[in-house]
C-alpha positions as CSV (number, residue, x, y, z in Angstrom):
1,M,0.0,0.0,0.0
2,V,1.3,3.5,-1.0
3,R,1.0,6.2,1.6
4,L,0.4,9.7,0.3
5,T,1.7,12.8,2.0
6,W,-0.9,15.6,2.4
7,L,1.0,17.7,-0.2
8,A,1.0,14.9,-2.7
9,F,-2.7,14.2,-2.1
10,C,-3.5,17.9,-2.6
11,A,-1.5,17.9,-5.8
12,I,-3.4,14.9,-7.1
13,A,-6.7,16.4,-6.1
14,Q,-6.0,19.7,-7.9
15,C,-4.8,18.1,-11.2
16,S,-7.3,17.5,-14.0
17,F,-8.0,13.9,-15.1
18,A,-5.9,14.5,-18.2
19,Q,-2.8,15.0,-16.1
20,Q,-0.8,11.9,-15.3
21,I,-0.1,10.6,-11.8
22,L,2.9,8.3,-11.6
23,V,3.5,6.0,-8.7
24,N,7.0,4.8,-7.8
25,H,6.3,1.5,-6.0
26,K,9.9,0.8,-5.4
27,F,10.4,3.8,-3.2
28,G,6.8,4.1,-2.0
29,E,6.7,7.8,-3.2
30,I,4.3,9.7,-5.4
31,E,5.5,11.7,-8.4
32,T,3.1,14.0,-10.1
33,R,3.3,15.6,-13.5
34,L,2.0,18.9,-12.3
35,D,2.1,21.1,-15.4
36,G,1.4,24.1,-13.1
37,C,-1.6,22.5,-11.5
38,L,-0.6,23.4,-8.0
39,E,-0.9,27.1,-9.1
40,S,-4.2,26.7,-10.9
41,A,-6.1,23.6,-11.9
42,W,-8.7,25.9,-13.6
43,P,-9.2,26.6,-16.3
44,P,-7.6,23.5,-17.8
45,T,-5.2,24.3,-20.6
46,E,-2.3,22.6,-22.4
47,I,-1.3,25.6,-24.5
48,G,0.9,28.5,-23.9
49,E,3.4,29.2,-21.1
50,K,3.4,30.7,-17.7
51,I,3.9,34.5,-17.6
52,K,7.4,35.6,-16.7
53,P,8.4,39.1,-15.6
54,Q,10.0,41.3,-18.2
55,E,13.7,41.7,-17.4
56,P,15.1,45.2,-18.0
57,S,17.4,45.6,-21.0
58,A,21.1,46.4,-20.5
59,E,20.4,50.0,-21.3
60,L,17.6,50.2,-18.7
61,Q,19.8,48.5,-16.1
62,Q,22.5,51.1,-16.6
63,M,19.9,53.9,-16.3
64,L,18.5,52.4,-13.1
65,S,22.0,52.4,-11.6
66,E,22.3,56.1,-12.3
67,I,19.4,57.1,-10.0
68,D,21.1,59.1,-7.2
69,P,19.5,59.5,-3.7
70,A,21.8,62.5,-3.1
71,R,20.4,64.3,-6.1
72,I,16.8,63.5,-5.1
73,K,17.5,64.9,-1.6
74,A,19.0,68.0,-3.1
75,T,15.9,68.6,-5.2
76,I,13.5,68.1,-2.3
77,L,15.5,70.5,-0.1
78,K,15.6,73.1,-2.9
79,L,11.9,73.0,-3.3
80,V,11.4,73.3,0.5
81,S,13.7,76.3,0.5
82,F,11.1,78.4,-1.3
83,G,9.1,78.6,2.0
84,T,5.7,78.1,0.5
85,R,4.7,76.8,-2.9
86,H,1.0,77.5,-2.4
87,T,-0.8,78.2,-5.7
88,L,-2.0,81.6,-4.4
89,S,1.5,82.6,-3.1
90,T,3.7,85.2,-4.8
91,Q,4.9,84.7,-8.3
92,T,7.3,87.6,-8.5
93,D,9.6,87.1,-5.5
94,P,12.8,85.3,-6.9
95,N,13.3,83.4,-3.6
96,R,10.0,82.6,-2.1
97,G,6.6,81.3,-3.4
98,I,5.3,79.2,-6.2
99,G,6.7,81.5,-8.9
100,A,10.3,81.0,-7.7
101,A,9.7,77.2,-7.5
102,R,8.3,77.2,-11.0
103,D,11.3,79.1,-12.4
104,W,13.8,76.8,-10.6
105,I,12.2,73.6,-12.0
106,A,12.1,75.1,-15.5
107,S,15.8,76.1,-15.2
108,E,16.8,72.6,-13.9
109,L,15.0,70.9,-16.7
110,R,16.5,73.3,-19.3
111,S,20.0,72.3,-18.0
112,Y,19.2,68.7,-18.9
113,A,17.7,69.7,-22.2
114,A,20.9,71.6,-23.1
115,A,22.7,68.2,-22.9
116,S,20.1,66.4,-25.0
117,G,21.3,67.5,-28.4
118,G,17.9,69.1,-29.2
119,K,15.9,66.0,-28.2
120,M,14.4,67.6,-25.1
121,T,12.6,70.9,-24.9
122,V,11.0,72.7,-21.9
123,S,7.9,74.9,-21.7
124,T,5.8,76.5,-19.0
125,P,2.2,76.4,-20.4
126,S,0.0,78.8,-18.3
127,Y,-3.5,80.2,-18.1
128,I,-5.4,82.5,-15.8
129,Q,-7.7,80.6,-13.5
130,P,-10.8,82.6,-12.6
131,V,-12.4,82.6,-9.1
132,A,-13.6,79.1,-8.1
133,N,-13.8,76.9,-5.1
134,R,-10.5,77.3,-3.2
135,I,-9.5,80.0,-5.7
136,P,-10.7,83.4,-4.1
137,F,-9.1,85.6,-6.8
138,P,-7.9,85.1,-10.4
139,V,-4.5,83.5,-10.4
140,N,-1.9,82.4,-13.0
141,I,-1.4,78.7,-13.0
142,S,1.7,77.4,-14.7
143,N,2.9,73.8,-15.4
144,V,6.5,73.0,-16.3
145,V,6.8,70.4,-19.0
146,A,9.9,68.8,-20.5
147,R,9.3,66.9,-23.8
148,L,11.7,64.2,-24.8
149,E,10.9,63.5,-28.4
150,G,10.5,59.9,-29.5
151,A,12.9,58.5,-32.1
152,T,10.7,56.3,-34.2
153,D,7.1,56.8,-32.9
154,P,7.0,60.4,-31.6
155,S,3.2,60.6,-31.9
156,R,2.7,58.0,-29.1
157,V,3.1,59.8,-25.8
158,Y,3.7,58.8,-22.1
159,V,3.4,61.2,-19.2
160,I,4.9,61.3,-15.7
161,T,3.9,64.0,-13.2
162,G,4.3,65.3,-9.7
163,H,2.6,68.5,-8.3
164,Y,4.9,71.3,-7.1
165,D,2.4,73.3,-5.1
166,S,2.0,72.8,-1.3
167,R,-0.4,73.8,1.5
168,V,-0.8,73.9,5.3
169,T,-3.9,73.3,7.4
170,D,-6.0,76.2,6.1
171,I,-6.3,75.6,2.3
172,L,-6.4,79.4,1.7
173,N,-3.4,80.2,3.8
174,Y,-0.8,81.2,1.2
175,E,1.5,83.2,3.5
176,D,2.8,80.7,6.1
177,D,5.6,78.3,5.4
178,A,4.3,75.1,3.6
179,P,7.4,73.0,3.0
180,G,5.6,70.2,1.2
181,A,8.7,67.9,1.4
182,N,6.7,64.7,0.9
183,D,3.5,66.2,-0.6
184,D,4.7,66.6,-3.2
185,A,8.3,67.6,-3.6
186,S,9.0,63.9,-3.4
187,G,7.0,63.2,-6.6
188,V,8.6,66.2,-8.4
189,A,12.0,64.9,-7.4
190,V,11.2,61.5,-8.9
191,F,10.4,62.8,-12.4
192,I,13.2,65.4,-12.4
193,E,15.7,62.6,-11.7
194,L,14.2,60.6,-14.5
195,A,14.3,63.6,-16.9
196,R,18.0,64.0,-16.0
197,I,18.8,60.4,-16.8
198,S,16.7,60.1,-19.9
199,A,17.7,63.4,-21.6
200,T,20.8,62.1,-23.3
201,R,19.0,58.9,-24.5
202,R,16.3,58.4,-27.1
203,P,13.2,56.4,-26.4
204,A,11.0,55.2,-29.3
205,A,8.0,57.1,-28.1
206,T,7.7,60.6,-26.7
207,I,7.9,61.2,-22.9
208,L,6.4,64.3,-21.2
209,F,7.9,65.1,-17.7
210,G,5.4,67.4,-16.0
211,A,5.4,69.5,-12.8
212,V,1.8,70.5,-12.4
213,A,0.4,73.3,-10.2
214,S,-2.7,73.8,-8.1
215,E,-3.3,70.1,-7.2
216,E,-4.2,71.2,-3.7
217,Q,-6.7,73.8,-4.9
218,G,-8.6,71.3,-7.1
219,L,-6.3,69.6,-9.7
220,Q,-6.5,72.7,-12.0
221,G,-2.9,72.3,-13.4
222,S,-3.3,68.7,-14.3
223,A,-6.8,69.3,-15.8
224,F,-5.3,72.0,-18.0
225,F,-2.5,69.7,-19.0
226,A,-4.7,66.8,-19.8
227,K,-7.3,68.9,-21.7
228,T,-4.5,70.5,-23.8
229,L,-3.3,67.0,-24.8
230,R,-6.9,65.8,-25.6
231,N,-7.7,69.0,-27.6
232,A,-4.6,68.3,-29.7
233,S,-5.8,64.6,-30.2
234,T,-2.6,63.4,-28.6
235,N,-2.2,59.7,-28.3
236,V,-1.4,59.3,-24.6
237,E,-1.1,55.6,-23.9
238,G,-0.1,55.9,-20.3
239,M,0.3,58.4,-17.4
240,L,2.2,57.9,-14.1
241,N,1.4,60.2,-11.3
242,N,3.7,60.4,-8.2
243,D,2.1,62.0,-5.2
244,I,3.4,61.5,-1.6
245,V,6.1,58.9,-2.3
246,G,8.6,60.1,0.3
247,S,8.3,57.8,3.3
248,S,7.3,54.3,4.1
249,T,6.8,55.0,7.9
250,G,3.2,55.3,9.0
251,D,1.6,57.2,11.9
252,R,1.9,54.2,14.2
253,G,5.6,53.8,13.4
254,Q,4.9,50.9,11.0
255,K,7.5,50.5,8.2
256,D,7.4,49.0,4.8
257,P,10.4,50.4,2.9
258,F,10.2,48.1,-0.1
259,T,6.6,48.6,-1.1
260,I,4.9,51.2,-3.1
261,R,1.1,51.4,-3.6
262,L,-0.3,51.8,-7.2
263,F,-3.9,53.0,-7.4
264,A,-5.7,51.9,-10.5
265,Q,-9.4,52.8,-11.3
266,G,-12.0,50.3,-12.6
267,L,-14.8,51.4,-14.9
268,P,-13.4,54.1,-17.2
269,L,-14.9,57.6,-16.5
270,T,-15.4,58.3,-20.2
271,E,-17.4,55.2,-21.1
272,T,-21.1,55.6,-21.7
273,T,-23.6,53.8,-19.6
274,A,-24.1,51.3,-22.4
275,E,-20.4,50.7,-22.7
276,Q,-20.0,50.2,-19.0
277,Q,-22.9,47.7,-19.0
278,E,-21.2,45.8,-21.8
279,R,-18.0,45.8,-19.9
280,L,-19.8,44.4,-16.8
281,R,-21.6,41.8,-18.9
282,I,-18.3,40.3,-20.1
283,G,-16.6,40.6,-16.7
284,G,-14.2,43.3,-17.9
285,D,-14.8,45.7,-15.0
286,N,-11.3,44.7,-13.6
287,D,-9.7,45.2,-16.9
288,S,-9.9,48.9,-17.6
289,P,-7.0,50.5,-19.4
290,A,-5.8,51.9,-16.1
291,R,-5.7,48.4,-14.5
292,E,-3.9,47.0,-17.5
293,L,-1.3,49.7,-17.1
294,A,-1.0,48.8,-13.4
295,R,-0.5,45.1,-14.3
296,F,2.2,46.2,-16.8
297,V,4.0,48.3,-14.2
298,K,4.1,45.4,-11.8
299,E,5.4,43.0,-14.5
300,V,8.3,45.2,-15.6
301,A,9.2,47.1,-12.4
302,E,8.9,44.5,-9.5
303,N,12.3,42.9,-9.6
304,T,15.7,42.8,-8.1
305,Y,16.8,45.9,-10.1
306,T,14.3,48.1,-8.3
307,G,14.2,46.2,-5.0
308,M,10.5,47.0,-4.7
309,K,7.1,45.3,-4.4
310,I,4.2,47.0,-6.2
311,A,0.9,46.7,-4.3
312,I,-1.8,47.4,-6.8
313,I,-4.9,48.9,-5.2
314,Y,-8.0,48.4,-7.3
315,R,-9.4,51.9,-6.5
316,L,-9.2,55.3,-8.1
317,D,-7.6,56.7,-4.9
318,R,-7.7,56.7,-1.1
319,Y,-10.9,57.7,0.7
320,L,-11.5,61.5,0.8
321,R,-8.4,62.1,-1.4
322,G,-7.7,62.7,-5.0
323,G,-4.8,63.2,-7.4
324,D,-3.7,64.4,-10.8
325,H,-4.1,61.1,-12.5
326,S,-7.9,61.7,-12.2
327,S,-7.6,64.6,-14.7
328,F,-6.1,62.3,-17.3
329,L,-8.7,59.6,-16.6
330,Q,-11.4,62.2,-17.3
331,Q,-9.9,62.7,-20.7
332,G,-9.9,59.0,-21.5
333,Y,-6.2,58.4,-20.9
334,P,-4.9,55.3,-18.9
335,A,-3.5,56.8,-15.7
336,V,-2.4,55.5,-12.3
337,R,-1.1,56.9,-9.0
338,F,1.9,55.9,-6.9
339,T,1.7,56.6,-3.2
340,E,3.7,55.4,-0.2
341,P,2.3,52.4,1.7
342,N,1.9,53.9,5.2
343,E,0.9,57.6,5.3
344,N,1.4,59.8,8.4
345,F,-1.3,62.4,8.3
346,D,0.5,64.5,11.0
347,H,3.0,65.3,8.2
348,Q,0.4,66.2,5.5
349,H,-1.6,69.4,5.1
350,Q,-0.5,70.6,8.5
351,D,0.8,73.8,10.0
352,I,4.4,73.4,11.3
353,R,4.1,73.0,15.1
354,V,4.7,70.7,18.1
355,D,1.6,69.8,20.1
356,N,2.0,67.6,23.2
357,G,5.3,66.3,21.9
358,V,3.9,65.5,18.4
359,H,5.6,67.1,15.5
360,Y,3.3,68.3,12.7
361,G,4.2,69.5,9.3
362,D,5.5,68.2,6.0
363,L,9.2,68.6,6.8
364,P,12.3,67.1,5.0
365,E,13.4,65.3,8.1
366,F,10.5,63.0,7.7
367,V,11.5,62.0,4.1
368,D,13.4,58.7,3.4
369,Y,15.6,59.6,0.4
370,E,16.7,56.0,-0.2
371,Y,13.0,55.0,-0.4
372,V,12.3,57.8,-2.9
373,S,15.2,56.6,-5.0
374,R,13.7,53.1,-5.1
375,V,10.3,54.6,-6.1
376,A,12.1,56.5,-8.9
377,K,13.6,53.2,-10.1
378,V,10.0,51.7,-10.3
379,N,8.9,54.7,-12.4
380,L,11.9,54.5,-14.7
381,A,11.5,50.8,-15.3
382,A,7.9,51.3,-16.2
383,L,8.3,54.5,-18.2
384,W,11.2,53.4,-20.3
385,S,9.7,50.0,-20.9
386,L,6.5,51.6,-22.1
387,A,8.2,54.1,-24.3
388,N,10.4,51.5,-26.0
389,A,7.8,48.8,-26.5
390,P,5.3,49.0,-29.4
391,G,2.0,50.6,-28.8
392,M,-1.0,48.6,-27.7
393,P,-3.0,46.7,-30.3
394,R,-6.3,48.3,-31.5
395,N,-9.8,47.1,-31.9
396,V,-9.3,43.8,-30.1
397,T,-12.4,41.6,-30.4
398,V,-13.5,38.1,-29.7
399,E,-15.9,36.2,-32.0
400,T,-19.2,35.6,-30.3
401,T,-21.6,34.9,-33.2
402,T,-21.6,31.1,-32.7
403,L,-21.4,28.7,-29.8
404,G,-18.2,26.8,-29.3
405,N,-15.3,26.0,-27.0
406,D,-12.6,27.6,-29.1
407,S,-11.9,31.4,-29.0
408,L,-11.2,33.5,-32.1
409,L,-9.5,36.8,-31.3
410,R,-8.9,39.6,-33.8
411,W,-7.0,42.9,-33.6
412,K,-5.4,45.7,-35.5
413,K,-1.8,46.9,-35.3
414,G,-1.1,49.7,-32.9
415,S,1.6,52.4,-33.3
416,G,5.3,51.5,-33.2
417,E,7.4,48.7,-34.5
418,A,5.8,45.4,-33.5
419,I,7.4,42.1,-34.5
420,G,4.6,40.0,-33.2
421,Y,1.7,39.6,-30.8
422,E,1.0,37.6,-27.6
423,V,-2.4,36.4,-26.3
424,V,-2.5,36.4,-22.5
425,W,-5.1,35.0,-20.2
426,R,-6.1,34.3,-16.6
427,A,-8.9,32.7,-14.7
428,T,-11.7,35.2,-14.0
429,D,-11.0,35.3,-10.3
430,V,-7.2,35.9,-10.6
431,P,-5.9,39.5,-10.5
432,L,-2.8,39.2,-12.7
433,W,-2.2,37.5,-16.1
434,T,-0.9,34.0,-15.7
435,N,-0.5,32.5,-19.2
436,V,0.8,33.6,-22.5
437,L,1.0,32.3,-26.1
438,N,3.1,33.9,-28.7
439,V,1.1,33.9,-32.0
440,G,3.5,35.7,-34.2
441,M,3.0,38.6,-36.6
442,V,-0.7,38.0,-37.3
443,N,-3.9,39.9,-36.7
444,S,-6.0,37.0,-35.5
445,A,-5.6,33.8,-33.5
446,R,-7.9,30.9,-32.6
447,L,-7.2,29.2,-29.2
448,Q,-8.5,25.9,-27.9
449,L,-9.6,27.6,-24.7
450,S,-13.2,28.7,-24.0
451,K,-13.8,32.5,-23.8
452,D,-16.5,31.6,-21.2
453,N,-13.9,30.5,-18.7
454,V,-11.1,33.1,-18.9
455,I,-10.2,36.7,-19.4
456,F,-8.2,37.2,-22.6
457,G,-5.8,40.0,-23.5
458,V,-3.7,40.8,-26.5
459,R,-0.4,42.6,-26.4
460,S,2.2,43.8,-28.9
461,V,5.8,42.5,-28.9
462,G,8.8,44.4,-30.1
463,N,12.5,44.0,-30.4
464,G,14.2,42.7,-27.3
465,G,11.0,41.1,-26.1
466,L,9.5,44.4,-25.0
467,R,5.8,44.1,-24.7
468,S,2.9,46.6,-24.5
469,P,0.2,46.6,-21.9
470,A,-2.6,44.1,-22.7
471,V,-5.9,45.0,-24.2
472,I,-9.0,42.9,-23.5
473,P,-11.3,41.9,-26.3
474,F,-14.9,42.9,-26.6
475,P,-17.5,40.9,-28.6
476,G,-17.0,41.6,-32.3
């Protein structure tokens, strides 16, 4: 009689009948041909391979090694030195206020552009914001944008932002010091460091590095930025927002220095009611463009080169809070938000003070610069991988006119230089893609796997194995 260990018994129980169980009577042991069944016995499939993380190219590895915590610290301390960066603060004082901060950011980015051989340009698009909620008088709102032109696919664009304005307890107090070291000098420091490293290199697609203003007053700067891109019919295929990425220590002293949260919205804001109902009908509510972007980021940026774990949060944002990625989502662009794992609200939106031994205020001594540098690596791994992979496939559909257990997928070429396509899938109750099949340079594929049992996606493949985010099919 052969005795089974509990592990072996579970392995057998989880395998489908088609998988073989081999008994070694000589040694009284059980061998199982698992074929991945311990990870998932459903849906059964004998095609494709398990998804593997995308390893960074040699160029990207070199770029990641150039991220400098000392430079990130210097950037944050410089932004804090302007006293306040409140949107309503002075714009004419050369040393204090949001105008001085704007001018310094533009000067810093122009110094990188000067070394780019004309590939990077810097602008400060502005407009006069009339009186509104949290805006008691008309004010000039300026963004600072560095554009790194794509080499082969410049019309495809990716955006990375941080907001450079700050605040204290009273949202209308624009006189007192509002250092904003974490919220959000940390996010600005991330994209400035990426702009420095990227300026002398050439991505396939175009990258926009943006410091946006008036986030605290109602996202006016990012709304202006996103609307400007939409009005120009710009093909933005991904937006990364960094807001409060300076510390991993929470208000109870809890620490998680190797995790960054990534917020990703579900149902797209721009879909009609009918489109959302169709998305819900096919079970695609967890597969919005924003969530596909988040899955992509996790696949390319959670590795030994960044040293970070990416915790995807399937929400637009935290409770009672908002961020600049919302402005891009409202224009129909895929957008996600990076935020530290354990926030300390004593150090956000607070007057600088000490009450009963508790230190309040968003001061630089509460920032972990090594942590910010790792967050910068996550952003760089994601942004550079996006900009050098082909664009996402278009018009992805699944045939639903007849009953059957096969699945016929069709798609059209996206922008960029694809050399092939992959079909990915996962069980409907699994959060991340698990399986992949390379189907080559074609525009359709039939799989012996029922569309009723899985979520499918199609992604473009480029040189060096770089892949786009996946796109789920709708009935066609």
